[in-house]
DRENLUMDREN-849800 format. One record per residue: residue in one letter; x, y, z of N, C-alpha, C, O, CB in turn; residue number from 1. Coordinates in steps of 0.02 Angstrom, whole numbers. Glycine has a CB too. Layout:
N
{"a" {X Y Z} {X Y Z} {X Y Z} {X Y Z} {X Y Z} NUM}
...
***
This chain:
180
{"m" {-8924 1998 2165} {-8860 2004 2195} {-8859 1957 2256} {-8906 1952 2295} {-8846 2078 2215} 1}
{"r" {-8801 1922 2261} {-8794 1872 2313} {-8758 1903 2372} {-8708 1939 2364} {-8756 1809 2287} 2}
{"v" {-8784 1890 2434} {-8754 1918 2493} {-8718 1860 2528} {-8746 1806 2539} {-8809 1951 2540} 3}
{"i" {-8653 1873 2546} {-8615 1823 2582} {-8620 1837 2655} {-8606 1892 2678} {-8542 1821 2559} 4}
{"t" {-8640 1787 2691} {-8649 1795 2763} {-8582 1792 2798} {-8535 1762 2772} {-8696 1741 2791} 5}
{"p" {-8576 1823 2855} {-8513 1822 2894} {-8491 1752 2912} {-8431 1740 2917} {-8520 1864 2957} 6}
{"l" {-8537 1706 2923} {-8519 1637 2940} {-8482 1602 2885} {-8433 1566 2897} {-8580 1597 2957} 7}
{"v" {-8504 1612 2822} {-8471 1582 2764} {-8400 1610 2757} {-8353 1573 2744} {-8513 1595 2698} 8}
{"v" {-8393 1674 2767} {-8326 1706 2763} {-8280 1677 2817} {-8222 1662 2803} {-8332 1784 2772} 9}
{"r" {-8305 1669 2876} {-8265 1641 2931} {-8244 1569 2916} {-8186 1551 2929} {-8305 1645 2996} 10}
{"l" {-8288 1527 2890} {-8270 1459 2874} {-8217 1457 2819} {-8172 1415 2820} {-8331 1419 2853} 11}
{"s" {-8223 1502 2771} {-8174 1505 2719} {-8104 1525 2746} {-8053 1497 2726} {-8197 1553 2666} 12}
{"e" {-8103 1573 2792} {-8040 1594 2822} {-8010 1539 2865} {-7949 1531 2865} {-8050 1657 2864} 13}
{"i" {-8051 1502 2902} {-8028 1449 2944} {-7999 1393 2899} {-7946 1366 2915} {-8086 1423 2988} 14}
{"t" {-8032 1376 2847} {-8008 1323 2801} {-7940 1344 2771} {-7894 1303 2768} {-8060 1311 2743} 15}
{"t" {-7934 1407 2751} {-7870 1430 2723} {-7816 1426 2774} {-7760 1406 2758} {-7876 1500 2698} 16}
{"l" {-7831 1444 2837} {-7781 1441 2890} {-7760 1370 2904} {-7700 1356 2912} {-7808 1472 2955} 17}
{"i" {-7806 1324 2905} {-7790 1252 2918} {-7746 1224 2863} {-7699 1188 2877} {-7856 1210 2924} 18}
{"v" {-7761 1241 2800} {-7720 1218 2744} {-7650 1247 2749} {-7601 1212 2737} {-7753 1238 2678} 19}
{"a" {-7645 1312 2765} {-7580 1344 2772} {-7539 1313 2829} {-7479 1302 2820} {-7588 1418 2784} 20}
{"l" {-7570 1299 2885} {-7533 1268 2941} {-7512 1198 2926} {-7460 1175 2950} {-7576 1268 3004} 21}
{"a" {-7550 1162 2885} {-7531 1094 2867} {-7469 1091 2824} {-7433 1042 2823} {-7588 1060 2832} 22}
{"c" {-7457 1145 2787} {-7399 1148 2743} {-7336 1169 2779} {-7282 1163 2750} {-7413 1196 2686} 23}
{"i" {-7339 1194 2838} {-7279 1216 2875} {-7248 1155 2907} {-7281 1118 2943} {-7297 1270 2930} 24}
{"p" {-7182 1143 2895} {-7148 1085 2926} {-7146 1094 3002} {-7147 1150 3027} {-7076 1077 2897} 25}
{"p" {-7143 1036 3039} {-7139 1043 3111} {-7072 1072 3131} {-7022 1065 3096} {-7149 975 3145} 26}
{"v" {-7071 1105 3188} {-7010 1137 3214} {-6967 1081 3244} {-6990 1042 3286} {-7027 1193 3268} 27}
{"v" {-6906 1077 3222} {-6856 1031 3249} {-6801 1070 3280} {-6770 1112 3247} {-6830 984 3195} 28}
{"r" {-6786 1057 3343} {-6733 1092 3377} {-6665 1072 3349} {-6651 1013 3343} {-6736 1079 3452} 29}
{"a" {-6624 1120 3333} {-6557 1103 3307} {-6516 1073 3363} {-6519 1096 3420} {-6521 1167 3276} 30}
{"d" {-6477 1021 3347} {-6433 990 3392} {-6467 963 3456} {-6434 958 3508} {-6380 1037 3409} 31}
{"a" {-6529 947 3453} {-6563 917 3511} {-6533 850 3528} {-6527 832 3587} {-6639 910 3499} 32}
{"i" {-6513 812 3477} {-6480 748 3486} {-6426 743 3434} {-6432 772 3380} {-6529 688 3480} 33}
{"s" {-6374 706 3450} {-6320 693 3400} {-6285 629 3418} {-6293 602 3473} {-6269 753 3397} 34}
{"f" {-6246 604 3370} {-6205 544 3385} {-6138 554 3353} {-6132 588 3301} {-6239 479 3359} 35}
{"q" {-6087 525 3382} {-6019 529 3357} {-5995 458 3346} {-5992 418 3393} {-5972 568 3406} 36}
{"l" {-5977 441 3285} {-5949 375 3271} {-5875 376 3293} {-5839 424 3283} {-5955 357 3193} 37}
{"s" {-5854 318 3323} {-5785 311 3341} {-5741 306 3279} {-5685 331 3278} {-5775 251 3385} 38}
{"s" {-5768 275 3227} {-5735 271 3161} {-5790 269 3111} {-5838 231 3117} {-5687 207 3155} 39}
{"s" {-5784 312 3060} {-5835 313 3008} {-5823 266 2951} {-5863 261 2906} {-5842 382 2981} 40}
{"s" {-5766 230 2953} {-5750 184 2900} {-5718 120 2931} {-5669 124 2967} {-5701 217 2847} 41}
{"l" {-5747 62 2916} {-5723 -1 2941} {-5715 -49 2883} {-5746 -40 2830} {-5772 -31 2995} 42}
{"t" {-5673 -100 2892} {-5663 -151 2841} {-5680 -219 2867} {-5675 -232 2927} {-5591 -150 2816} 43}
{"t" {-5701 -263 2822} {-5718 -333 2836} {-5711 -372 2772} {-5699 -344 2719} {-5788 -340 2866} 44}
{"t" {-5720 -437 2779} {-5718 -481 2721} {-5787 -487 2689} {-5837 -466 2719} {-5691 -551 2740} 45}
{"s" {-5790 -515 2632} {-5854 -529 2598} {-5894 -575 2643} {-5868 -626 2666} {-5844 -561 2527} 46}
{"g" {-5957 -558 2657} {-5999 -598 2702} {-5987 -583 2775} {-6016 -616 2818} {-5988 -670 2689} 47}
{"g" {-5944 -534 2791} {-5927 -518 2861} {-5974 -467 2892} {-6019 -440 2859} {-5856 -492 2864} 48}
{"t" {-5963 -455 2956} {-6002 -407 2995} {-5956 -360 3031} {-5904 -381 3057} {-6049 -443 3045} 49}
{"v" {-5973 -296 3031} {-5935 -245 3072} {-5983 -211 3119} {-6043 -207 3105} {-5900 -191 3026} 50}
{"t" {-5957 -187 3174} {-5996 -151 3223} {-5970 -79 3229} {-5912 -69 3246} {-5994 -187 3291} 51}
{"f" {-6013 -31 3215} {-5996 38 3224} {-6012 58 3296} {-6068 48 3320} {-6032 82 3174} 52}
{"t" {-5963 87 3329} {-5971 109 3398} {-5968 184 3400} {-5946 216 3352} {-5917 77 3444} 53}
{"g" {-5989 213 3456} {-5988 285 3463} {-6025 307 3524} {-6041 267 3568} {-6017 318 3402} 54}
{"m" {-6039 372 3527} {-6073 403 3584} {-6135 441 3561} {-6138 466 3505} {-6026 451 3622} 55}
{"v" {-6184 445 3605} {-6246 482 3591} {-6250 541 3639} {-6240 533 3700} {-6309 435 3598} 56}
{"t" {-6265 600 3611} {-6272 660 3652} {-6346 680 3653} {-6378 685 3600} {-6226 719 3625} 57}
{"n" {-6372 692 3713} {-6443 711 3721} {-6446 783 3746} {-6427 797 3803} {-6480 662 3770} 58}
{"n" {-6470 828 3704} {-6483 897 3724} {-6558 913 3709} {-6575 970 3693} {-6435 946 3687} 59}
{"s" {-6600 864 3716} {-6671 872 3696} {-6712 908 3750} {-6768 929 3737} {-6702 801 3682} 60}
{"g" {-6686 915 3809} {-6724 948 3862} {-6758 897 3909} {-6788 916 3959} {-6776 994 3830} 61}
{"s" {-6754 832 3893} {-6781 782 3937} {-6738 720 3935} {-6706 706 3884} {-6854 766 3919} 62}
{"a" {-6736 683 3989} {-6695 622 3992} {-6726 570 3944} {-6787 563 3939} {-6692 594 4067} 63}
{"l" {-6683 536 3910} {-6704 485 3863} {-6668 419 3876} {-6609 418 3894} {-6692 507 3792} 64}
{"n" {-6703 363 3867} {-6671 298 3871} {-6644 279 3803} {-6665 306 3752} {-6721 245 3897} 65}
{"a" {-6598 233 3802} {-6568 208 3740} {-6623 182 3693} {-6616 186 3632} {-6516 153 3754} 66}
{"t" {-6677 153 3721} {-6731 126 3681} {-6774 181 3649} {-6816 166 3606} {-6774 81 3725} 67}
{"d" {-6764 244 3669} {-6800 300 3641} {-6770 324 3575} {-6798 369 3542} {-6800 357 3689} 68}
{"f" {-6714 296 3555} {-6680 315 3493} {-6685 260 3441} {-6690 201 3456} {-6605 331 3506} 69}
{"f" {-6684 282 3379} {-6678 234 3324} {-6642 266 3266} {-6645 326 3256} {-6747 207 3303} 70}
{"f" {-6609 224 3227} {-6570 248 3170} {-6609 242 3106} {-6644 193 3095} {-6504 210 3164} 71}
{"n" {-6602 293 3063} {-6629 292 2996} {-6569 278 2950} {-6520 316 2950} {-6666 359 2978} 72}
{"f" {-6574 224 2912} {-6522 207 2864} {-6547 217 2793} {-6602 194 2777} {-6498 135 2874} 73}
{"n" {-6510 251 2750} {-6531 257 2682} {-6470 267 2637} {-6413 275 2662} {-6580 316 2674} 74}
{"g" {-6481 267 2571} {-6429 277 2525} {-6379 221 2519} {-6321 232 2501} {-6395 337 2543} 75}
{"f" {-6401 159 2534} {-6354 103 2532} {-6381 51 2483} {-6439 53 2462} {-6345 72 2603} 76}
{"d" {-6339 4 2464} {-6357 -51 2419} {-6389 -107 2461} {-6354 -142 2497} {-6294 -77 2379} 77}
{"p" {-6455 -115 2456} {-6490 -164 2500} {-6474 -238 2482} {-6485 -283 2522} {-6566 -153 2496} 78}
{"v" {-6448 -249 2422} {-6430 -317 2403} {-6365 -338 2439} {-6357 -395 2460} {-6422 -323 2324} 79}
{"s" {-6320 -290 2446} {-6254 -306 2475} {-6246 -289 2548} {-6203 -318 2582} {-6201 -271 2438} 80}
{"v" {-6287 -244 2574} {-6277 -217 2641} {-6341 -222 2681} {-6396 -206 2657} {-6254 -144 2638} 81}
{"t" {-6334 -246 2745} {-6391 -249 2792} {-6371 -215 2857} {-6334 -245 2896} {-6413 -323 2804} 82}
{"p" {-6394 -153 2869} {-6380 -121 2933} {-6430 -143 2985} {-6489 -151 2972} {-6381 -46 2927} 83}
{"i" {-6404 -153 3046} {-6447 -177 3103} {-6431 -134 3164} {-6372 -128 3183} {-6434 -255 3119} 84}
{"q" {-6481 -105 3195} {-6473 -63 3253} {-6454 -104 3314} {-6484 -156 3327} {-6535 -23 3266} 85}
{"d" {-6403 -80 3352} {-6384 -110 3415} {-6406 -66 3474} {-6425 -92 3527} {-6309 -121 3418} 86}
{"l" {-6404 1 3464} {-6420 49 3518} {-6490 36 3547} {-6540 40 3512} {-6416 121 3492} 87}
{"g" {-6492 21 3611} {-6555 10 3646} {-6587 -59 3634} {-6641 -73 3660} {-6603 62 3625} 88}
{"v" {-6552 -102 3596} {-6581 -169 3583} {-6560 -220 3636} {-6602 -252 3668} {-6561 -193 3513} 89}
{"a" {-6494 -227 3645} {-6470 -276 3694} {-6475 -249 3765} {-6494 -285 3810} {-6397 -296 3678} 90}
{"t" {-6457 -187 3774} {-6460 -156 3841} {-6494 -88 3835} {-6491 -55 3784} {-6390 -149 3872} 91}
{"n" {-6526 -68 3890} {-6558 -3 3894} {-6524 37 3949} {-6509 9 4003} {-6636 -9 3906} 92}
{"f" {-6511 100 3938} {-6480 143 3989} {-6506 213 3978} {-6530 231 3925} {-6400 141 3984} 93}
{"l" {-6502 252 4031} {-6526 320 4031} {-6473 368 4006} {-6414 362 4024} {-6550 340 4101} 94}
{"i" {-6494 416 3964} {-6451 471 3942} {-6485 535 3963} {-6529 560 3928} {-6437 469 3864} 95}
{"p" {-6466 562 4021} {-6497 624 4045} {-6485 681 3997} {-6436 681 3959} {-6470 642 4115} 96}
{"t" {-6529 730 3998} {-6519 789 3954} {-6457 825 3971} {-6440 833 4030} {-6578 836 3958} 97}
{"g" {-6422 848 3919} {-6359 883 3929} {-6299 840 3939} {-6245 864 3958} {-6365 927 3986} 98}
{"t" {-6306 774 3926} {-6249 728 3935} {-6236 687 3873} {-6276 686 3826} {-6263 681 3993} 99}
{"t" {-6180 654 3872} {-6160 609 3818} {-6147 542 3848} {-6117 536 3901} {-6096 635 3780} 100}
{"s" {-6171 490 3814} {-6163 422 3837} {-6090 400 3833} {-6049 433 3801} {-6208 374 3797} 101}
{"a" {-6076 345 3865} {-6012 313 3857} {-6010 282 3787} {-6062 279 3754} {-6000 258 3911} 102}
{"e" {-5953 261 3764} {-5948 229 3698} {-5987 162 3700} {-5974 119 3743} {-5873 218 3678} 103}
{"v" {-6033 154 3653} {-6074 94 3649} {-6079 70 3577} {-6063 107 3531} {-6145 108 3678} 104}
{"a" {-6102 10 3569} {-6115 -17 3501} {-6178 18 3474} {-6231 13 3504} {-6125 -95 3502} 105}
{"l" {-6172 52 3418} {-6229 88 3390} {-6267 46 3338} {-6328 40 3342} {-6204 154 3357} 106}
{"f" {-6232 17 3290} {-6263 -24 3240} {-6212 -70 3207} {-6152 -55 3205} {-6297 19 3189} 107}
{"d" {-6236 -126 3180} {-6196 -174 3142} {-6211 -166 3069} {-6265 -144 3050} {-6209 -245 3166} 108}
{"v" {-6163 -185 3027} {-6174 -189 2954} {-6151 -258 2933} {-6094 -277 2943} {-6136 -132 2915} 109}
{"v" {-6197 -295 2903} {-6183 -362 2877} {-6176 -357 2802} {-6221 -332 2768} {-6237 -414 2897} 110}
{"l" {-6120 -382 2775} {-6111 -383 2703} {-6132 -450 2674} {-6123 -502 2705} {-6038 -367 2685} 111}
{"g" {-6159 -447 2615} {-6174 -507 2577} {-6110 -529 2543} {-6056 -508 2561} {-6231 -496 2525} 112}
{"s" {-6118 -572 2493} {-6062 -593 2452} {-6044 -538 2405} {-6082 -524 2358} {-6079 -658 2414} 113}
{"v" {-5988 -504 2416} {-5969 -445 2376} {-5897 -455 2348} {-5859 -498 2372} {-5974 -379 2420} 114}
{"v" {-5881 -415 2300} {-5816 -420 2266} {-5763 -385 2309} {-5775 -333 2338} {-5819 -388 2196} 115}
{"a" {-5703 -415 2312} {-5648 -383 2348} {-5632 -316 2317} {-5636 -308 2256} {-5584 -429 2348} 116}
{"g" {-5615 -269 2359} {-5602 -200 2336} {-5663 -156 2334} {-5659 -99 2313} {-5572 -201 2269} 117}
{"s" {-5720 -182 2356} {-5783 -145 2356} {-5786 -98 2417} {-5753 -109 2467} {-5842 -193 2356} 118}
{"s" {-5827 -46 2410} {-5838 1 2466} {-5912 18 2466} {-5941 32 2414} {-5793 65 2459} 119}
{"f" {-5943 18 2525} {-6014 28 2531} {-6031 84 2581} {-6028 73 2642} {-6047 -36 2553} 120}
{"p" {-6049 144 2556} {-6068 199 2602} {-6140 192 2623} {-6182 169 2585} {-6057 267 2568} 121}
{"i" {-6154 212 2684} {-6222 211 2712} {-6235 278 2745} {-6194 302 2784} {-6231 152 2764} 122}
{"q" {-6291 309 2728} {-6312 372 2761} {-6348 353 2825} {-6396 314 2824} {-6357 415 2713} 123}
{"v" {-6326 382 2880} {-6354 366 2947} {-6378 428 2982} {-6342 478 2984} {-6303 329 2990} 124}
{"q" {-6439 424 3010} {-6466 481 3048} {-6501 453 3110} {-6536 403 3106} {-6517 525 3005} 125}
{"l" {-6490 485 3166} {-6520 464 3229} {-6584 504 3243} {-6586 564 3230} {-6469 473 3288} 126}
{"e" {-6636 470 3268} {-6699 502 3282} {-6721 479 3351} {-6706 423 3372} {-6754 486 3227} 127}
{"d" {-6756 522 3388} {-6783 502 3453} {-6860 501 3453} {-6891 518 3403} {-6757 549 3509} 128}
{"v" {-6889 482 3508} {-6962 475 3511} {-6996 544 3505} {-7057 545 3492} {-6982 441 3576} 129}
{"n" {-6962 598 3514} {-6988 665 3507} {-6983 692 3436} {-7000 750 3423} {-6953 711 3555} 130}
{"f" {-6960 650 3390} {-6950 667 3320} {-6890 715 3309} {-6885 746 3257} {-7014 699 3292} 131}
{"d" {-6846 719 3359} {-6784 758 3349} {-6740 717 3305} {-6738 656 3310} {-6748 774 3417} 132}
{"l" {-6703 751 3259} {-6659 718 3212} {-6588 743 3221} {-6577 803 3233} {-6683 730 3139} 133}
{"s" {-6541 699 3216} {-6471 719 3215} {-6450 737 3145} {-6488 726 3097} {-6425 664 3243} 134}
{"a" {-6392 764 3138} {-6363 777 3072} {-6350 709 3037} {-6336 659 3070} {-6295 820 3077} 135}
{"m" {-6354 708 2971} {-6340 648 2932} {-6264 637 2932} {-6225 683 2924} {-6369 654 2858} 136}
{"q" {-6245 572 2940} {-6175 553 2937} {-6168 495 2890} {-6215 458 2879} {-6146 535 3005} 137}
{"t" {-6108 487 2863} {-6094 432 2817} {-6047 382 2851} {-5993 400 2874} {-6063 457 2750} 138}
{"a" {-6069 319 2852} {-6027 264 2877} {-6010 221 2816} {-6052 208 2773} {-6064 221 2934} 139}
{"t" {-5947 200 2811} {-5925 162 2753} {-5896 95 2774} {-5856 92 2821} {-5874 201 2712} 140}
{"v" {-5917 42 2739} {-5889 -24 2749} {-5850 -44 2687} {-5877 -40 2632} {-5944 -76 2765} 141}
{"s" {-5789 -64 2695} {-5746 -82 2637} {-5723 -154 2643} {-5715 -182 2697} {-5685 -34 2632} 142}
{"v" {-5712 -184 2584} {-5683 -252 2580} {-5615 -244 2547} {-5612 -224 2489} {-5729 -301 2539} 143}
{"p" {-5560 -259 2583} {-5493 -249 2555} {-5481 -296 2495} {-5517 -345 2484} {-5440 -261 2609} 144}
{"g" {-5430 -279 2457} {-5412 -319 2400} {-5434 -286 2336} {-5439 -224 2332} {-5442 -388 2405} 145}
{"g" {-5446 -326 2286} {-5471 -298 2224} {-5424 -307 2167} {-5444 -296 2110} {-5486 -228 2232} 146}
{"g" {-5362 -325 2177} {-5317 -334 2122} {-5276 -398 2131} {-5269 -424 2187} {-5271 -274 2115} 147}
{"m" {-5249 -422 2078} {-5205 -482 2081} {-5139 -457 2109} {-5114 -405 2089} {-5195 -518 2009} 148}
{"p" {-5109 -495 2157} {-5045 -474 2183} {-4992 -482 2129} {-4992 -531 2091} {-5026 -515 2245} 149}
{"t" {-4946 -434 2126} {-4892 -436 2078} {-4836 -481 2105} {-4811 -469 2160} {-4865 -365 2063} 150}
{"p" {-4818 -533 2066} {-4766 -578 2091} {-4699 -542 2094} {-4687 -497 2055} {-4760 -640 2048} 151}
{"e" {-4657 -561 2140} {-4590 -534 2146} {-4547 -563 2093} {-4560 -619 2070} {-4560 -547 2215} 152}
{"p" {-4494 -528 2073} {-4448 -556 2022} {-4417 -623 2041} {-4407 -666 1998} {-4392 -506 2008} 153}
{"a" {-4402 -632 2103} {-4372 -696 2126} {-4421 -754 2115} {-4401 -810 2099} {-4350 -691 2201} 154}
{"t" {-4483 -740 2125} {-4536 -791 2114} {-4539 -810 2040} {-4544 -869 2023} {-4606 -765 2138} 155}
{"l" {-4537 -759 1997} {-4540 -773 1924} {-4478 -812 1901} {-4483 -855 1858} {-4546 -708 1883} 156}
{"i" {-4419 -795 1928} {-4357 -831 1911} {-4363 -904 1933} {-4347 -949 1894} {-4295 -798 1945} 157}
{"l" {-4386 -915 1993} {-4396 -985 2019} {-4443 -1023 1976} {-4430 -1081 1960} {-4423 -985 2091} 158}
{"l" {-4499 -993 1955} {-4546 -1025 1911} {-4514 -1042 1844} {-4524 -1096 1817} {-4607 -980 1902} 159}
{"g" {-4476 -995 1817} {-4441 -1008 1753} {-4392 -1065 1757} {-4390 -1108 1713} {-4404 -945 1730} 160}
{"v" {-4352 -1067 1811} {-4303 -1120 1820} {-4339 -1188 1827} {-4317 -1239 1800} {-4259 -1105 1882} 161}
{"g" {-4395 -1187 1863} {-4433 -1250 1870} {-4460 -1275 1805} {-4458 -1336 1792} {-4489 -1241 1918} 162}
{"l" {-4487 -1230 1764} {-4513 -1251 1698} {-4457 -1276 1653} {-4467 -1324 1617} {-4551 -1193 1663} 163}
{"c" {-4398 -1243 1655} {-4341 -1267 1616} {-4320 -1336 1638} {-4303 -1379 1597} {-4283 -1219 1621} 164}
{"g" {-4319 -1347 1704} {-4301 -1412 1730} {-4350 -1466 1708} {-4329 -1521 1691} {-4298 -1409 1806} 165}
{"l" {-4415 -1451 1707} {-4464 -1501 1682} {-4453 -1514 1608} {-4458 -1572 1587} {-4537 -1477 1693} 166}
{"f" {-4437 -1463 1569} {-4426 -1471 1499} {-4364 -1516 1486} {-4366 -1560 1443} {-4417 -1402 1466} 167}
{"v" {-4310 -1503 1522} {-4249 -1544 1514} {-4263 -1616 1535} {-4241 -1662 1501} {-4190 -1514 1557} 168}
{"a" {-4297 -1625 1589} {-4312 -1693 1614} {-4355 -1731 1564} {-4343 -1790 1552} {-4349 -1691 1683} 169}
{"r" {-4403 -1699 1535} {-4446 -1731 1485} {-4407 -1748 1422} {-4416 -1802 1394} {-4505 -1686 1467} 170}
{"r" {-4364 -1702 1400} {-4324 -1715 1341} {-4274 -1772 1351} {-4263 -1814 1307} {-4286 -1652 1321} 171}
{"t" {-4244 -1773 1410} {-4197 -1826 1427} {-4234 -1895 1427} {-4209 -1945 1401} {-4163 -1812 1498} 172}
{"r" {-4294 -1896 1456} {-4333 -1958 1459} {-4351 -1981 1390} {-4346 -2041 1375} {-4397 -1947 1501} 173}
{"l" {-4371 -1936 1346} {-4388 -1954 1277} {-4328 -1981 1239} {-4335 -2029 1202} {-4416 -1893 1239} 174}
{"k" {-4269 -1952 1248} {-4208 -1977 1217} {-4191 -2046 1242} {-4171 -2090 1204} {-4150 -1929 1230} 175}
{"f" {-4199 -2056 1307} {-4183 -2120 1338} {-4230 -2175 1311} {-4208 -2231 1296} {-4188 -2115 1416} 176}
{"e" {-4294 -2159 1305} {-4343 -2208 1279} {-4333 -2223 1205} {-4346 -2279 1183} {-4414 -2183 1292} 177}
{"s" {-4311 -2175 1165} {-4300 -2186 1094} {-4236 -2225 1080} {-4230 -2257 1028} {-4298 -2119 1057} 178}
{"s" {-4189 -2222 1125} {-4127 -2259 1115} {-4132 -2332 1135} {-4085 -2370 1121} {-4071 -2228 1154} 179}
{"r" {-4182 -2354 1163} {-4193 -2425 1183} {-4213 -2464 1126} {-4225 -2524 1132} {-4246 -2432 1237} 180}
***
């Protein structure tokens, strides 16, 4: 009969506890940080760039600089869309806890060569250096157009009269040349 020593039992319990703790996700405070887009949908031309502006709210419990934040972009077409963070890149400013920043440039979206009438949604989430996450938001960039314009009736009539005029002029010229 094999006797299990108390030390072996303790190591087994400690190992089980460590594995269990490793499986528990880290605690994230709800609404510790957030951002509000001034407009969640912007338009530009193919190959154009748009800038999404908005405000950042800090309720993390400590003052944070703009450089302490970064955006996570996902769910977008990487061939057509290139998101670029602006917040904390060009300028740095303090956002004390319990306050909201002034309206600032948050991020740019550069479009590649895309078809008119296209729309490109991007999932955006703000994160800080303390691993606090904001709620996910969707920003959309659209390219207007997409259809051939319908000509007005007056334009079609003018085109028809012009073609008739060319036909008559050609016929008259051919008659004149054959009579010589």
